[in-house]
C-alpha positions in Angstrom: 0.0 0.0 0.0 1.5 3.4 -1.0 1.4 6.5 1.1 -1.6 8.0 -0.7 -3.7 4.9 0.0 -2.7 5.0 3.7 -3.6 8.7 4.0 -7.0 8.1 2.3 -7.7 5.3 4.8 -7.3 7.8 7.6 -9.7 10.5 6.2 -7.3 12.1 3.8 -5.8 14.7 6.2 -2.0 15.0 6.1 0.3 15.6 9.0 3.4 17.7 8.4 5.6 14.7 8.9 3.9 12.9 6.0 4.7 15.5 3.3 8.2 14.2 2.6 6.8 10.7 2.0 4.3 12.1 -0.4 7.0 14.1 -2.2 9.1 10.9 -2.5 6.1 9.0 -3.9 5.0 11.7 -6.3 6.3 15.3 -6.0 3.5 16.6 -8.2 0.6 15.0 -6.2 -1.9 17.8 -5.8 -2.8 18.6 -2.2 -5.6 20.8 -0.9 -4.5 23.5 1.6 -7.3 25.1 3.6 -6.6 28.5 5.1 -8.7 30.8 7.3 -9.5 33.0 4.3 -9.7 30.5 1.4 -8.3 27.3 -0.1 -6.0 26.3 -2.9 -4.4 23.2 -4.4 -0.7 22.9 -5.1 1.9 20.2 -5.8 3.2 18.4 -2.7 6.7 19.8 -3.5 5.4 23.3 -3.0 3.2 22.9 0.1 5.8 24.1 2.7 6.8 27.0 0.6 3.2 28.3 0.2 2.4 27.7 3.8 5.4 29.8 4.9 4.2 32.7 2.6 0.7 32.5 4.0 1.9 32.6 7.6 4.7 35.1 7.2 2.7 38.3 7.9 0.3 36.8 10.4 -2.8 37.9 8.6 -3.9 34.3 7.7 -3.3 30.8 8.9 -3.4 27.2 7.5 -6.2 25.1 8.9 -5.1 21.8 7.3 -3.7 20.0 4.3 -5.4 17.1 2.7 -5.8 15.0 -0.4 -8.6 16.3 -2.6 -11.6 14.1 -3.2 -11.4 12.0 -6.4 
């Protein structure tokens, strides 16, 4: 069972520690990032970068990261 299947079995939500395993499996796997003021999808390889931009000025926050429904 790959990392994506394991995450789907647990509701699809991704812990920060799981992101490197997803990148190793498929760096372009699209992940859903939900923020206080909106949401967006981006490749797994870019999640940490975009989260740091969102949180940099303190005006918004990241609620969670998950696999989008398929």
